[in-house]
Backbone as CSV, one residue per row, in Angstrom:
resi,resn,N_x,N_y,N_z,CA_x,CA_y,CA_z,C_x,C_y,C_z
1,MET,9.491,0.519,-6.816,9.991,0.352,-5.449,9.197,-0.713,-4.690
2,GLY,8.028,-1.096,-5.208,7.283,-2.162,-4.588,6.602,-1.782,-3.291
3,ASP,6.359,-0.488,-3.043,5.752,-0.096,-1.775,4.341,0.446,-1.951
4,VAL,3.681,0.149,-3.072,2.289,0.525,-3.256,1.500,-0.670,-3.783
5,LEU,0.187,-0.619,-3.544,-0.743,-1.563,-4.141,-1.679,-0.769,-5.031
6,THR,-1.777,-1.175,-6.296,-2.617,-0.432,-7.232,-3.094,-1.351,-8.354
7,ASN,-4.229,-0.974,-8.936,-4.703,-1.645,-10.145,-4.673,-0.688,-11.334
8,MET,-3.783,0.283,-11.266,-3.647,1.277,-12.321,-3.375,0.614,-13.677
9,ASN,-4.027,1.124,-14.717,-3.847,0.596,-16.067,-2.612,1.254,-16.686
10,LEU,-1.483,0.570,-16.606,-0.228,1.151,-17.082,-0.165,1.230,-18.602
11,ARG,-0.930,0.396,-19.302,-0.993,0.495,-20.766,-1.610,1.828,-21.173
12,LYS,-2.706,2.223,-20.510,-3.330,3.517,-20.794,-2.375,4.665,-20.463
13,PHE,-1.644,4.501,-19.369,-0.680,5.522,-18.979,0.402,5.682,-20.041
14,ALA,0.966,4.570,-20.503,2.014,4.632,-21.525,1.485,5.215,-22.829
15,ASP,0.262,4.843,-23.211,-0.323,5.375,-24.449,-0.517,6.880,-24.356
16,HIS,-0.974,7.345,-23.205,-1.152,8.786,-23.012,0.179,9.516,-23.145
17,HIS,1.215,8.957,-22.532,2.529,9.583,-22.608,3.004,9.695,-24.057
18,GLN,2.851,8.637,-24.815,3.301,8.661,-26.205,2.511,9.676,-27.030
19,ARG,1.200,9.746,-26.813,0.378,10.699,-27.578,0.706,12.149,-27.232
20,SER,1.055,12.396,-25.985,1.279,13.777,-25.552,2.550,14.379,-26.134
21,GLY,3.531,13.544,-26.450,4.807,14.052,-26.929,5.684,14.623,-25.833
22,ALA,5.305,14.454,-24.571,6.077,15.000,-23.457,7.392,14.267,-23.282
23,PHE,8.348,14.948,-22.654,9.600,14.290,-22.314,9.380,13.308,-21.161
24,ALA,8.544,13.688,-20.209,8.259,12.839,-19.051,6.809,13.017,-18.635
25,THR,6.225,11.954,-18.115,4.863,12.009,-17.603,4.823,11.321,-16.244
26,ILE,4.117,11.948,-15.313,3.956,11.417,-13.967,2.501,10.976,-13.803
27,ALA,2.286,9.737,-13.394,0.931,9.285,-13.069,0.552,9.842,-11.703
28,LEU,-0.607,10.480,-11.636,-1.040,11.181,-10.423,-2.267,10.519,-9.821
29,VAL,-2.343,10.561,-8.499,-3.512,10.065,-7.784,-3.911,11.105,-6.744
30,GLU,-5.197,11.135,-6.426,-5.673,12.060,-5.404,-5.568,11.390,-4.042
31,VAL,-5.009,12.116,-3.056,-4.810,11.578,-1.715,-5.424,12.537,-0.688
32,PRO,-5.756,12.022,0.506,-6.344,12.902,1.523,-5.408,14.009,1.972
33,SER,-4.112,13.705,2.054,-3.116,14.675,2.495,-1.837,14.481,1.702
34,LEU,-1.159,15.592,1.407,0.088,15.534,0.642,1.314,15.426,1.530
35,ARG,1.120,15.339,2.827,2.241,15.398,3.762,3.316,14.363,3.475
36,ASP,2.907,13.161,3.022,3.863,12.075,2.837,4.150,11.769,1.371
37,PHE,3.740,12.671,0.466,3.871,12.381,-0.957,4.456,13.591,-1.691
38,GLY,4.797,13.363,-2.966,5.232,14.458,-3.809,4.027,15.180,-4.385
39,ALA,3.925,16.472,-4.110,2.806,17.266,-4.605,3.122,17.785,-5.998
40,VAL,2.127,17.760,-6.884,2.312,18.176,-8.268,1.270,19.229,-8.627
41,LEU,1.736,20.381,-9.135,0.835,21.429,-9.597,0.800,21.393,-11.121
42,LEU,-0.411,21.290,-11.668,-0.601,21.203,-13.117,-1.291,22.442,-13.645
43,ASP,-1.002,22.781,-14.924,-1.834,23.780,-15.586,-3.009,23.044,-16.244
44,LYS,-3.879,23.806,-16.895,-5.104,23.211,-17.429,-4.861,22.361,-18.669
45,GLU,-3.645,22.382,-19.210,-3.274,21.502,-20.316,-2.547,20.253,-19.825
46,GLY,-2.437,20.103,-18.513,-1.792,18.924,-17.952,-0.290,19.035,-17.820
47,ARG,0.274,20.214,-18.060,1.718,20.395,-17.889,2.032,20.603,-16.407
48,VAL,3.128,20.006,-15.967,3.551,20.176,-14.583,4.229,21.540,-14.449
49,LEU,3.717,22.351,-13.518,4.294,23.665,-13.269,5.293,23.637,-12.118
50,HIS,5.013,22.806,-11.151,5.904,22.746,-9.991,5.762,21.385,-9.322
51,PHE,6.852,20.942,-8.712,6.904,19.636,-8.049,7.521,19.851,-6.676
52,ILE,6.814,19.421,-5.627,7.309,19.583,-4.260,7.278,18.225,-3.571
53,GLU,8.416,17.754,-3.104,8.487,16.449,-2.446,8.096,16.574,-0.974
54,LYS,7.032,15.882,-0.567,6.542,15.834,0.811,6.457,17.232,1.430
55,PRO,5.594,18.079,0.881,5.543,19.466,1.334,4.804,19.645,2.654
56,ARG,5.172,20.709,3.370,4.336,21.193,4.462,3.129,21.905,3.845
57,PHE,2.060,22.056,4.620,0.858,22.707,4.095,1.161,24.124,3.650
58,ASP,1.908,24.870,4.476,2.191,26.251,4.117,3.081,26.340,2.877
59,GLU,3.941,25.336,2.682,4.814,25.328,1.514,3.998,25.170,0.232
60,THR,3.005,24.282,0.264,2.140,24.108,-0.904,1.408,25.401,-1.224
61,TYR,0.890,26.058,-0.206,0.131,27.307,-0.417,1.034,28.392,-0.995
62,ILE,2.230,28.545,-0.417,3.141,29.603,-0.870,3.558,29.375,-2.321
63,VAL,3.875,28.124,-2.667,4.281,27.818,-4.029,3.142,28.086,-5.009
64,THR,1.932,27.708,-4.621,0.781,27.929,-5.494,0.597,29.405,-5.801
65,VAL,0.735,30.241,-4.781,0.512,31.680,-4.955,1.701,32.360,-5.613
66,ALA,2.914,32.009,-5.165,4.094,32.752,-5.592,4.611,32.359,-6.961
67,TYR,4.511,31.074,-7.321,5.139,30.600,-8.536,4.165,30.365,-9.684
68,CYS,2.893,30.251,-9.379,1.933,29.882,-10.415,0.728,30.811,-10.365
69,ASN,0.217,31.162,-11.509,-1.024,31.918,-11.591,-2.179,30.958,-11.309
70,PRO,-2.923,31.136,-10.197,-3.992,30.192,-9.871,-5.002,30.009,-10.995
71,ALA,-5.163,31.011,-11.834,-6.121,30.883,-12.940,-5.666,29.840,-13.960
72,ARG,-4.353,29.527,-13.985,-3.824,28.548,-14.927,-3.886,27.130,-14.399
73,LEU,-4.112,26.986,-13.095,-3.957,25.682,-12.474,-5.153,24.768,-12.717
74,SER,-4.850,23.496,-12.844,-5.879,22.462,-12.889,-5.992,21.842,-11.502
75,ALA,-7.220,21.543,-11.076,-7.471,20.864,-9.794,-6.809,21.602,-8.636
76,LEU,-7.051,22.920,-8.563,-6.389,23.753,-7.567,-6.654,23.279,-6.144
77,HIS,-7.854,22.795,-5.873,-8.227,22.437,-4.506,-8.199,20.931,-4.265
78,ARG,-7.509,20.185,-5.112,-7.380,18.750,-4.933,-5.933,18.400,-4.623
79,ASN,-5.758,17.361,-3.844,-4.413,16.919,-3.459,-3.917,15.887,-4.457
80,MET,-3.291,16.350,-5.521,-2.785,15.447,-6.547,-1.339,15.082,-6.222
81,ALA,-1.113,13.793,-6.060,0.197,13.319,-5.603,0.877,12.454,-6.653
82,ASN,2.189,12.440,-6.566,3.018,11.573,-7.396,2.788,10.122,-6.979
83,SER,2.359,9.275,-7.925,2.062,7.876,-7.613,3.303,6.992,-7.613
84,GLY,4.415,7.503,-8.143,5.623,6.690,-8.261,5.743,5.960,-9.588
85,PHE,4.784,6.198,-10.511,4.851,5.616,-11.852,5.181,6.714,-12.853
86,TYR,6.241,6.489,-13.656,6.734,7.509,-14.573,6.919,6.923,-15.967
87,ALA,6.765,7.792,-16.953,7.107,7.424,-18.330,8.032,8.503,-18.876
88,PHE,9.075,8.086,-19.608,10.066,9.013,-20.141,10.349,8.689,-21.604
89,ARG,10.889,9.685,-22.292,11.547,9.380,-23.555,12.856,8.645,-23.251
90,TYR,13.336,7.883,-24.246,14.570,7.130,-24.039,15.756,8.041,-23.735
91,GLU,15.679,9.285,-24.187,16.803,10.204,-23.980,17.095,10.473,-22.511
92,VAL,16.153,10.129,-21.632,16.391,10.366,-20.211,17.594,9.570,-19.721
93,LEU,17.890,8.439,-20.347,19.040,7.638,-19.927,20.344,8.391,-20.154
94,ASP,20.431,9.091,-21.281,21.629,9.912,-21.533,21.698,11.062,-20.541
95,LEU,20.570,11.671,-20.279,20.522,12.806,-19.351,21.003,12.390,-17.962
96,LEU,20.569,11.235,-17.486,20.968,10.773,-16.161,22.446,10.411,-16.126
97,GLU,22.960,9.869,-17.214,24.379,9.540,-17.258,25.234,10.802,-17.244
98,GLU,24.743,11.849,-17.910,25.487,13.113,-17.974,25.379,13.938,-16.697
99,ASN,24.384,13.614,-15.859,24.144,14.391,-14.631,24.030,13.430,-13.443
100,PRO,25.149,12.892,-12.993,25.112,11.872,-11.928,24.572,12.395,-10.603
101,GLN,24.463,13.720,-10.463,23.910,14.275,-9.225,22.397,14.064,-9.120
102,LEU,21.755,13.667,-10.233,20.311,13.440,-10.216,20.044,12.011,-9.749
103,MET,19.882,11.852,-8.456,19.815,10.515,-7.863,18.412,10.105,-7.443
104,ASP,17.527,11.057,-7.232,16.181,10.755,-6.750,15.177,11.440,-7.664
105,PHE,14.170,10.698,-8.139,13.233,11.292,-9.095,12.465,12.455,-8.488
106,GLY,11.962,12.287,-7.269,11.169,13.346,-6.670,11.976,14.557,-6.257
107,ARG,13.115,14.321,-5.655,13.904,15.431,-5.112,14.843,16.066,-6.140
108,HIS,15.244,15.296,-7.146,16.265,15.794,-8.068,15.804,15.839,-9.522
109,VAL,15.343,14.702,-10.045,15.127,14.602,-11.485,14.027,15.534,-11.967
110,PHE,12.830,15.431,-11.375,11.726,16.246,-11.879,11.944,17.745,-11.652
111,PRO,12.411,18.185,-10.479,12.730,19.604,-10.345,13.754,20.074,-11.375
112,TRP,14.776,19.245,-11.644,15.802,19.616,-12.628,15.197,19.729,-14.025
113,LEU,14.345,18.783,-14.399,13.703,18.842,-15.717,12.884,20.117,-15.880
114,LEU,12.122,20.483,-14.846,11.300,21.697,-14.919,12.171,22.943,-14.999
115,GLU,13.227,22.983,-14.195,14.121,24.146,-14.208,14.802,24.332,-15.560
116,ASN,14.979,23.236,-16.294,15.669,23.297,-17.567,14.732,23.254,-18.772
117,GLY,13.462,23.496,-18.522,12.516,23.706,-19.609,11.994,22.476,-20.304
118,TYR,12.145,21.306,-19.712,11.615,20.093,-20.333,10.096,20.027,-20.150
119,ASP,9.444,19.395,-21.115,7.991,19.248,-21.079,7.636,18.043,-20.205
120,VAL,7.131,18.332,-19.003,6.736,17.284,-18.062,5.233,17.376,-17.873
121,ARG,4.542,16.277,-18.053,3.077,16.262,-17.964,2.625,15.406,-16.783
122,GLY,1.377,15.628,-16.406,0.731,14.796,-15.397,-0.442,14.056,-16.001
123,TRP,-0.635,12.822,-15.573,-1.765,11.991,-16.029,-2.537,11.559,-14.797
124,GLU,-3.780,12.011,-14.687,-4.574,11.724,-13.502,-5.250,10.362,-13.619
125,SER,-5.111,9.572,-12.564,-5.701,8.234,-12.536,-6.698,8.139,-11.389
126,SER,-7.809,7.473,-11.646,-8.801,7.213,-10.596,-8.682,5.788,-10.059
127,ALA,-7.591,5.105,-10.373,-7.392,3.718,-9.941,-7.241,3.630,-8.429
128,TYR,-7.441,2.434,-7.912,-7.109,2.181,-6.514,-5.598,2.331,-6.351
129,TRP,-5.181,3.007,-5.284,-3.746,3.226,-5.040,-3.552,3.477,-3.556
130,ILE,-2.621,2.757,-2.963,-2.318,2.993,-1.546,-0.845,2.703,-1.301
131,ASP,-0.204,3.573,-0.543,1.172,3.381,-0.111,1.144,2.426,1.084
132,VAL,1.875,1.318,0.987,1.827,0.302,2.046,3.048,0.366,2.962
133,GLY,3.685,1.511,3.015,4.920,1.643,3.774,4.754,1.833,5.271
134,ARG,3.517,1.857,5.765,3.278,1.974,7.204,2.386,0.829,7.655
135,PRO,2.492,0.417,8.914,1.692,-0.730,9.353,0.197,-0.579,9.095
136,ALA,-0.363,0.589,9.401,-1.810,0.763,9.230,-2.214,0.671,7.767
137,THR,-1.438,1.276,6.873,-1.804,1.218,5.457,-1.515,-0.160,4.870
138,TYR,-0.510,-0.859,5.404,-0.258,-2.244,4.970,-1.459,-3.127,5.289
139,LEU,-1.998,-2.985,6.494,-3.184,-3.744,6.853,-4.380,-3.333,5.998
140,THR,-4.561,-2.032,5.821,-5.679,-1.547,5.010,-5.624,-2.114,3.603
141,ALA,-4.427,-2.145,3.011,-4.279,-2.681,1.652,-4.678,-4.152,1.601
142,ASN,-4.258,-4.927,2.589,-4.641,-6.335,2.634,-6.150,-6.497,2.779
143,PHE,-6.749,-5.671,3.623,-8.191,-5.770,3.830,-8.960,-5.361,2.575
144,ASP,-8.486,-4.318,1.894,-9.143,-3.885,0.657,-9.044,-4.959,-0.417
145,LEU,-7.902,-5.634,-0.467,-7.737,-6.736,-1.422,-8.735,-7.860,-1.111
146,LEU,-8.880,-8.169,0.168,-9.852,-9.182,0.566,-11.282,-8.767,0.213
147,ALA,-11.569,-7.473,0.336,-12.923,-6.962,0.111,-13.266,-6.793,-1.366
148,GLY,-12.309,-7.074,-2.247,-12.574,-6.966,-3.676,-12.504,-5.567,-4.225
149,LEU,-11.781,-4.669,-3.545,-11.706,-3.275,-3.975,-10.567,-3.012,-4.950
150,VAL,-9.785,-4.037,-5.274,-8.593,-3.832,-6.104,-8.665,-4.703,-7.357
151,GLU,-9.859,-4.988,-7.818,-10.016,-5.811,-9.025,-9.222,-5.210,-10.184
152,PRO,-8.603,-6.064,-11.018,-8.703,-7.525,-11.064,-7.739,-8.262,-10.136
153,LEU,-7.006,-7.540,-9.290,-6.111,-8.208,-8.349,-6.925,-8.891,-7.264
154,HIS,-6.420,-10.006,-6.757,-7.117,-10.727,-5.708,-6.110,-11.556,-4.923
155,PRO,-6.484,-12.052,-3.737,-5.558,-12.871,-2.948,-5.166,-14.162,-3.660
156,HIS,-4.126,-14.780,-3.160,-3.632,-16.042,-3.695,-4.665,-17.150,-3.499
157,GLY,-4.759,-18.031,-4.460,-5.588,-19.221,-4.310,-6.919,-19.134,-5.028
158,ARG,-7.817,-20.032,-4.638,-9.151,-20.062,-5.245,-10.171,-19.576,-4.217
159,ARG,-11.233,-18.970,-4.701,-12.229,-18.377,-3.805,-13.407,-19.316,-3.620
160,ARG,-13.828,-19.468,-2.362,-15.001,-20.264,-2.066,-15.733,-19.637,-0.877
161,ASP,-16.940,-19.121,-1.153,-17.778,-18.532,-0.098,-17.048,-17.452,0.689
162,GLY,-16.344,-16.587,-0.033,-15.671,-15.471,0.614,-14.343,-15.800,1.253
163,VAL,-13.880,-17.054,1.063,-12.597,-17.480,1.627,-11.673,-17.877,0.483
164,TRP,-10.452,-17.310,0.491,-9.445,-17.647,-0.521,-8.556,-18.749,0.039
165,LEU,-8.443,-19.845,-0.708,-7.718,-21.025,-0.242,-6.546,-21.351,-1.162
166,GLY,-5.359,-21.504,-0.567,-4.206,-21.972,-1.316,-4.223,-23.479,-1.430
167,GLU,-3.067,-24.042,-1.772,-2.951,-25.492,-1.918,-2.675,-26.156,-0.567
168,ASN,-3.184,-27.378,-0.414,-2.896,-28.217,0.755,-3.283,-27.547,2.072
169,VAL,-4.395,-26.842,2.081,-4.899,-26.219,3.308,-5.706,-27.235,4.101
170,GLU,-5.481,-27.257,5.416,-6.229,-28.152,6.299,-6.978,-27.308,7.333
171,VAL,-8.314,-27.395,7.305,-9.147,-26.656,8.243,-9.999,-27.652,9.016
172,ALA,-9.881,-27.645,10.335,-10.659,-28.566,11.159,-12.153,-28.316,10.969
173,PRO,-12.975,-29.362,11.001,-14.414,-29.193,10.789,-15.071,-28.211,11.752
174,SER,-14.568,-28.114,12.975,-15.190,-27.216,13.953,-14.620,-25.808,13.919
175,ALA,-13.619,-25.546,13.073,-13.072,-24.191,12.946,-14.089,-23.304,12.247
176,ARG,-14.068,-22.022,12.597,-15.007,-21.079,12.004,-14.238,-20.051,11.184
177,LEU,-14.573,-19.945,9.909,-13.964,-18.958,9.018,-15.017,-17.902,8.714
178,VAL,-14.744,-16.668,9.112,-15.680,-15.558,8.931,-15.152,-14.680,7.800
179,PRO,-15.755,-14.732,6.609,-15.231,-13.993,5.459,-15.200,-12.483,5.706
180,PRO,-14.271,-11.820,4.995,-13.295,-12.393,4.066,-12.040,-12.886,4.782
181,VAL,-11.517,-13.984,4.275,-10.322,-14.622,4.840,-9.485,-15.146,3.677
182,ALA,-8.163,-15.133,3.839,-7.267,-15.726,2.847,-6.284,-16.658,3.562
183,LEU,-6.226,-17.894,3.104,-5.309,-18.884,3.665,-4.312,-19.296,2.594
184,GLY,-3.032,-19.129,2.884,-1.993,-19.479,1.924,-1.786,-20.983,1.825
185,ASP,-0.800,-21.377,1.026,-0.499,-22.795,0.844,-0.038,-23.425,2.168
186,ASP,-0.446,-24.693,2.375,0.029,-25.508,3.498,-0.335,-24.936,4.873
187,VAL,-1.385,-24.131,4.928,-1.866,-23.605,6.214,-2.671,-24.691,6.930
188,LYS,-2.541,-24.737,8.262,-3.318,-25.671,9.083,-4.066,-24.876,10.151
189,VAL,-5.378,-25.131,10.240,-6.246,-24.417,11.169,-6.886,-25.434,12.106
190,GLY,-6.678,-25.234,13.421,-7.121,-26.206,14.400,-8.594,-26.110,14.755
191,SER,-9.041,-27.076,15.562,-10.451,-27.147,15.943,-10.842,-25.993,16.859
192,GLU,-12.124,-25.596,16.746,-12.700,-24.525,17.569,-11.987,-23.188,17.418
193,SER,-11.170,-23.041,16.410,-10.515,-21.751,16.167,-11.431,-20.857,15.334
194,ARG,-11.100,-19.577,15.335,-11.898,-18.610,14.571,-10.948,-17.710,13.795
195,LEU,-11.176,-17.647,12.497,-10.400,-16.755,11.633,-11.347,-15.777,10.963
196,GLY,-11.018,-14.481,11.035,-11.801,-13.462,10.387,-12.783,-12.810,11.333
197,PRO,-13.395,-11.740,10.829,-13.225,-11.279,9.454,-11.862,-10.612,9.232
198,PHE,-11.505,-10.501,7.977,-10.283,-9.835,7.536,-9.048,-10.436,8.196
199,ALA,-8.809,-11.696,7.880,-7.610,-12.396,8.341,-6.862,-12.938,7.129
200,VAL,-5.561,-12.683,7.083,-4.687,-13.193,6.024,-3.643,-14.072,6.700
201,ILE,-3.620,-15.351,6.328,-2.712,-16.314,6.955,-1.707,-16.789,5.903
202,GLY,-0.434,-16.497,6.127,0.604,-16.769,5.140,0.936,-18.237,4.995
203,HIS,1.661,-18.554,3.922,2.032,-19.934,3.598,2.684,-20.636,4.803
204,GLY,2.228,-21.862,5.029,2.851,-22.698,6.049,2.584,-22.296,7.479
205,SER,1.666,-21.385,7.711,1.378,-20.951,9.081,0.427,-21.918,9.774
206,ARG,0.404,-21.828,11.109,-0.426,-22.698,11.924,-1.264,-21.864,12.885
207,VAL,-2.559,-22.186,12.929,-3.456,-21.591,13.917,-3.995,-22.748,14.745
208,ARG,-3.574,-22.823,15.990,-3.871,-23.994,16.813,-5.299,-23.952,17.375
209,ASP,-5.671,-25.034,18.060,-7.034,-25.196,18.564,-7.462,-24.003,19.427
210,GLY,-8.670,-23.517,19.149,-9.258,-22.478,19.983,-8.673,-21.094,19.814
211,ALA,-7.773,-20.903,18.872,-7.149,-19.600,18.670,-8.055,-18.694,17.831
212,THR,-7.824,-17.392,17.919,-8.591,-16.393,17.171,-7.627,-15.469,16.438
213,VAL,-7.902,-15.224,15.165,-7.142,-14.239,14.380,-8.157,-13.412,13.606
214,GLU,-8.166,-12.109,13.841,-9.087,-11.241,13.106,-8.439,-9.891,12.852
215,TYR,-8.821,-9.275,11.720,-8.275,-7.974,11.299,-6.747,-7.972,11.392
216,SER,-6.126,-9.044,10.915,-4.681,-9.190,11.056,-4.087,-9.899,9.851
217,VAL,-2.770,-9.734,9.699,-2.002,-10.425,8.672,-0.898,-11.220,9.354
218,MET,-0.849,-12.522,9.066,0.246,-13.381,9.527,1.106,-13.740,8.323
219,LEU,2.389,-13.511,8.401,3.294,-13.866,7.314,3.679,-15.343,7.413
220,SER,4.447,-15.790,6.443,4.715,-17.228,6.281,5.381,-17.850,7.504
221,GLY,4.923,-19.063,7.835,5.567,-19.841,8.880,5.287,-19.405,10.294
222,ALA,4.323,-18.507,10.495,3.989,-18.075,11.854,3.060,-19.090,12.519
223,GLU,3.012,-19.032,13.831,2.165,-19.972,14.571,1.466,-19.248,15.719
224,VAL,0.140,-19.486,15.826,-0.658,-18.958,16.936,-1.056,-20.144,17.799
225,GLY,-0.648,-20.112,19.064,-0.857,-21.255,19.944,-2.300,-21.426,20.386
226,GLU,-2.558,-22.507,21.073,-3.905,-22.836,21.527,-4.497,-21.706,22.374
227,GLY,-5.720,-21.306,22.020,-6.434,-20.303,22.793,-5.876,-18.902,22.703
228,ALA,-4.844,-18.684,21.893,-4.262,-17.343,21.747,-5.156,-16.467,20.866
229,ARG,-4.981,-15.146,20.996,-5.800,-14.197,20.232,-4.884,-13.200,19.536
230,VAL,-5.122,-12.990,18.240,-4.384,-11.995,17.455,-5.409,-11.041,16.870
231,LEU,-5.307,-9.765,17.239,-6.287,-8.767,16.848,-5.580,-7.543,16.267
232,SER,-5.991,-7.105,15.084,-5.505,-5.849,14.491,-3.985,-5.763,14.500
233,SER,-3.317,-6.811,14.045,-1.863,-6.872,14.141,-1.231,-7.423,12.871
234,ILE,0.071,-7.197,12.763,0.885,-7.786,11.706,1.885,-8.720,12.380
235,ILE,1.835,-10.000,12.015,2.683,-11.010,12.635,3.735,-11.448,11.617
236,GLY,4.992,-11.226,11.939,6.077,-11.515,11.014,6.288,-12.993,10.765
237,GLY,7.098,-13.275,9.755,7.379,-14.653,9.391,8.066,-15.419,10.513
238,GLY,7.613,-16.667,10.752,8.245,-17.523,11.749,7.967,-17.163,13.188
239,VAL,7.090,-16.193,13.439,6.758,-15.805,14.815,6.005,-16.937,15.500
240,GLN,6.276,-17.122,16.790,5.523,-18.074,17.596,4.811,-17.331,18.716
241,ILE,3.496,-17.475,18.754,2.693,-16.886,19.822,2.239,-18.020,20.721
242,ARG,2.694,-17.982,21.956,2.449,-19.088,22.872,0.958,-19.191,23.234
243,PRO,0.521,-20.360,23.713,-0.884,-20.548,24.059,-1.418,-19.493,25.017
244,ARG,-2.661,-19.085,24.730,-3.453,-18.186,25.562,-2.865,-16.794,25.709
245,CYS,-1.965,-16.412,24.839,-1.474,-15.033,24.800,-2.376,-14.194,23.901
246,THR,-2.446,-12.890,24.191,-3.178,-11.942,23.353,-2.201,-10.954,22.730
247,VAL,-2.308,-10.796,21.417,-1.520,-9.800,20.686,-2.524,-8.862,20.028
248,GLU,-2.468,-7.591,20.379,-3.453,-6.638,19.857,-2.767,-5.344,19.422
249,SER,-3.095,-4.911,18.206,-2.578,-3.648,17.658,-1.058,-3.596,17.715
250,MET,-0.414,-4.680,17.273,1.031,-4.788,17.340,1.619,-5.155,15.981
251,VAL,2.893,-4.831,15.804,3.697,-5.339,14.698,4.794,-6.193,15.324
252,ILE,4.755,-7.505,15.061,5.717,-8.438,15.643,6.748,-8.813,14.585
253,LYS,8.005,-8.600,14.894,9.077,-8.827,13.930,9.281,-10.321,13.669
254,ASP,9.856,-10.609,12.492,10.123,-11.999,12.102,10.865,-12.752,13.201
255,GLY,10.405,-13.985,13.441,11.134,-14.895,14.304,10.969,-14.695,15.796
256,GLU,10.196,-13.702,16.217,10.049,-13.468,17.652,9.149,-14.522,18.299
257,ILE,9.343,-14.719,19.596,8.509,-15.625,20.385,7.756,-14.782,21.409
258,ILE,6.436,-14.871,21.390,5.600,-14.077,22.280,5.055,-14.998,23.367
259,SER,5.476,-14.736,24.622,5.088,-15.599,25.738,4.129,-14.907,26.701
260,ASN,3.876,-13.606,26.482,2.978,-12.860,27.354,2.065,-11.991,26.496
261,ASP,0.996,-11.493,27.106,0.108,-10.580,26.382,0.890,-9.342,25.960
262,VAL,0.671,-8.892,24.713,1.270,-7.645,24.225,0.175,-6.852,23.536
263,ILE,-0.129,-5.715,24.125,-1.193,-4.853,23.598,-0.627,-3.454,23.476
264,ALA,-0.655,-2.915,22.263,-0.063,-1.604,22.024,-0.963,-0.519,22.574
265,GLU,-0.356,0.663,22.713,-1.181,1.836,22.939,-2.047,2.037,21.706
266,ALA,-2.994,2.917,21.788,-4.113,2.945,20.833,-3.738,3.333,19.408
267,GLU,-2.457,3.671,19.120,-2.123,4.272,17.831,-2.549,3.428,16.634
268,LEU,-2.105,2.171,16.559,-2.417,1.356,15.389,-3.906,1.053,15.324
269,GLY,-4.507,0.721,16.455,-5.931,0.452,16.474,-6.742,1.656,16.052
270,ALA,-6.325,2.855,16.493,-7.048,4.071,16.134,-6.947,4.353,14.647
271,LEU,-5.762,4.109,14.069,-5.597,4.311,12.638,-6.489,3.372,11.848
272,LEU,-6.581,2.135,12.298,-7.401,1.155,11.583,-8.881,1.466,11.692
273,ALA,-9.276,2.131,12.770,-10.691,2.430,12.976,-11.174,3.591,12.128
274,ARG,-10.269,4.333,11.509,-10.661,5.499,10.722,-11.412,5.079,9.467
């Protein structure tokens, strides 16, 4: 689905699935809360006993007690979530064709497999993994990539003194780059401007004289005007921020023109500060 960033070793995952002989295997990751993910209960042999899509806390507790013997469970007090990576036997294609009502893996396929006695296993991964489907986690993923926490993945371009540079980048001699920073292809950075820490500037974007961008991601073709400030924000493609405007803790949609200060209530900033 393309909504996570991970350095999970999928070769190891596939090898484990083949060795286990299971019909299906779910790659699992530990998360702080299961509220937004599929919760998976395993026995001590790694077999999936129950699958709950985005459970409430009380639902997880009730299922654990009512449907499973806690003595059989593996990682009873850990939040093991569905990572969205699956391995199946080829026969699953026939099964899905024969059962067109199975449209969603979390809500339909895995519960159906368990109800019908198929061997479904879990494979626990300690890899970096983050769902980037929300503004705060999207920013966090970009910052973690800049910080080198997702090796061997890294930003586009070549690295020099903590700054990732694409092709044909122009940085004025008086501009200040505070690592980590990533500049895409054809980026232009004006004099007396400041980028970083934790600034990602997309292909073809412009940061004009005296502007500041920090703890933010600018997508391709965006422009920050002279003396403008972008803080803790996501700036969409083709956005224009007029001179001396401040954008803080905001998500600006593609193509918008910002002519006045826009500062969000504390929600996005508070999430980033955690």
